[in-house]
Phi, psi and omega in degrees: 000319180292327179293319180295319179296320178294320179296316179296318179294325181282332186262350182298325177296325178293316178298320178298318179295322178296317179296316178297316178302315181299309186284330183266334185241301189291312183297312178297325179294318177297320178297318179295319178296321179294317178298319179294317178298320177295319178299311184293327181281342183264006180296141181224155176300136179097346179285146176266132185227169171235133177275170179293344176271358178090015180270126178269142177190176179244134181291125177249340180200143178207152172223196185295331185248330187233156171230150175242126180241149175262121183257341177200175178301126177062020177237111179238144180231145179252134181227161168293144180301328181287354179280356179283125179270317181197164174264133180274115179259173179298326178297317179296321181295319181293330180287332182278000000 
């Protein structure tokens, strides 16, 4: 009985760190990954986006892996779908 109590007293700080790690790091990261996956899966032709490189454009063509955006008249660029950083909404435009 005394051995079990000593083990519990010695291991509670480790358990506490695991719980803190879960709530402060792992759980928010999973939520962020889910939001990003939802963003990438909801892309549609005609949406205005920003790439991770900071290039603004409008989606003119897309498939499961690639998107083609128009950045100027008669200028189209092809990117990996994962290169999309965000969708530019009317709220974002008004803030700029």
